C-alpha positions in Angstrom: 56.0 -49.2 -14.6 53.3 -46.8 -15.5 53.6 -47.8 -19.1 53.2 -51.4 -18.3 50.1 -50.7 -16.3 48.6 -48.6 -19.0 49.3 -51.3 -21.6 47.7 -53.9 -19.4 44.6 -51.7 -18.9 44.3 -51.0 -22.6 44.6 -54.8 -23.3 41.8 -55.6 -20.9 39.6 -52.9 -22.3 40.1 -54.2 -25.9 39.3 -57.7 -24.8 36.1 -56.6 -23.1 35.0 -54.6 -26.2 35.6 -57.5 -28.6 33.6 -60.0 -26.5 30.5 -60.8 -28.6 28.4 -61.4 -25.4 29.1 -57.8 -24.3 27.8 -56.6 -27.7 24.7 -58.9 -27.5 25.9 -60.9 -30.5 25.8 -64.6 -30.6 26.2 -67.5 -33.0 24.4 -70.8 -32.4 25.1 -74.1 -34.1 22.1 -75.9 -35.7 22.8 -79.2 -33.8 22.6 -77.8 -30.3 19.5 -79.1 -28.5 18.3 -76.2 -26.4 16.2 -73.3 -27.7 18.4 -70.3 -28.7 17.7 -67.0 -26.9 18.6 -64.1 -29.1 18.8 -60.7 -27.4 20.3 -58.1 -29.8 22.2 -59.6 -32.8 22.3 -63.3 -33.5 23.0 -65.9 -36.1 21.7 -69.4 -36.4 23.1 -71.8 -38.9 21.1 -74.2 -41.1 22.2 -77.8 -40.9 24.9 -79.2 -43.2 26.3 -75.8 -44.2 23.3 -74.7 -46.1 23.4 -71.1 -44.9 22.3 -69.1 -41.9 19.7 -66.7 -40.4 20.8 -63.4 -38.9 18.7 -61.3 -36.6 19.4 -57.6 -36.2 17.4 -55.7 -33.7 16.4 -52.1 -34.6 14.3 -49.7 -32.6 10.9 -51.2 -33.1 11.6 -54.1 -35.4 13.9 -57.1 -36.1 15.5 -57.5 -39.5 15.5 -61.2 -40.3 18.2 -62.0 -42.9 18.0 -65.5 -44.5 20.9 -66.8 -46.5 20.3 -70.2 -48.0 22.7 -72.0 -50.3 23.0 -75.3 -52.1 19.3 -75.0 -53.3 18.0 -76.0 -56.6 17.9 -73.1 -59.0 15.0 -74.8 -60.8 12.7 -74.7 -57.9 10.9 -71.9 -56.0 10.9 -71.6 -52.2 8.9 -69.9 -49.5 10.6 -68.4 -46.4 8.5 -68.6 -43.2 9.0 -67.4 -39.7 7.1 -70.3 -38.0 5.3 -69.4 -34.7 2.8 -71.3 -32.5 -0.1 -69.4 -34.1 0.9 -70.1 -37.7 3.7 -67.9 -39.0 4.8 -65.0 -41.1 5.7 -65.7 -44.8 8.3 -63.4 -46.4 6.9 -61.2 -49.1 5.5 -59.4 -51.0 8.4 -57.7 -52.9 7.6 -54.3 -51.2 8.4 -55.9 -47.8 11.6 -57.7 -48.7 15.1 -56.9 -49.7 16.6 -59.5 -52.1 20.4 -59.6 -52.4 20.6 -63.0 -54.2 17.8 -64.7 -56.1 14.5 -63.2 -57.2 10.9 -63.1 -56.1 8.3 -65.0 -58.2 4.7 -63.9 -57.5 4.0 -62.6 -54.0 5.8 -65.0 -51.6 7.9 -67.4 -53.7 11.6 -67.0 -54.3 13.9 -68.5 -56.9 17.6 -68.9 -56.0 20.3 -67.6 -58.4 22.0 -70.0 -60.8 24.5 -70.9 -58.0 21.6 -72.1 -55.7 21.9 -69.1 -53.4 19.0 -67.1 -51.9 19.6 -64.1 -49.7 16.4 -62.3 -48.6 15.7 -60.0 -45.6 12.5 -58.7 -44.1 11.8 -56.2 -41.3 9.3 -57.6 -38.8 7.7 -55.4 -36.0 8.6 -56.4 -32.5 4.9 -57.0 -31.6 4.9 -60.3 -33.7 7.5 -61.8 -31.3 5.8 -60.8 -28.0 4.8 -63.8 -26.0 6.2 -66.3 -28.4 7.9 -69.3 -26.7 9.6 -70.9 -29.7 10.0 -70.0 -33.4 11.9 -71.3 -36.4 12.8 -70.0 -39.9 11.9 -72.4 -42.6 13.0 -72.3 -46.3 10.8 -74.8 -48.1 10.5 -75.9 -51.7 7.0 -75.3 -53.2 7.2 -78.6 -55.2 9.1 -80.9 -52.8 8.1 -80.6 -49.1 11.1 -82.9 -48.2 13.5 -80.3 -49.7 13.5 -77.7 -46.9 15.9 -76.0 -44.5 14.8 -75.4 -40.9 16.6 -73.4 -38.3 16.9 -74.6 -34.7 14.2 -73.2 -32.4 14.7 -69.7 -31.0 13.2 -67.0 -28.9 13.8 -63.3 -29.6 14.2 -61.1 -26.6 15.1 -57.5 -27.6 16.8 -55.5 -24.9 14.6 -52.8 -23.4 
């Protein structure tokens, strides 16, 4: 009987530890209407399976990781964290980590031959303070219609 109780207790503990909400992690679909509130680790998907944006909170900053796919490898794109007061454009090369694709100039990125772009940039927490709604936009420099836009979100790091 003690073994059964111990096994049940262990099962409950494992289930609690694997729950993403308990870890502060969440995934949000692009077609949901409400503004996503991201508290610790989060992922938003671009529409139509064109990639995702991940947010990883560190001590005094948020690492924003943008993975975009199905882009034209012939075009260059800018990546912007759009806020009410304008936004923050990813770049220059000293401030970003590029896993797929390459930087062209200071703030433009060219996808790899497969149309993939994977760029991350650390952003200090202070740029998110007081922001009600933000988006990540990957936009072609030549064709404004050719862009990806995340659903709106609010970042709320745990204190």
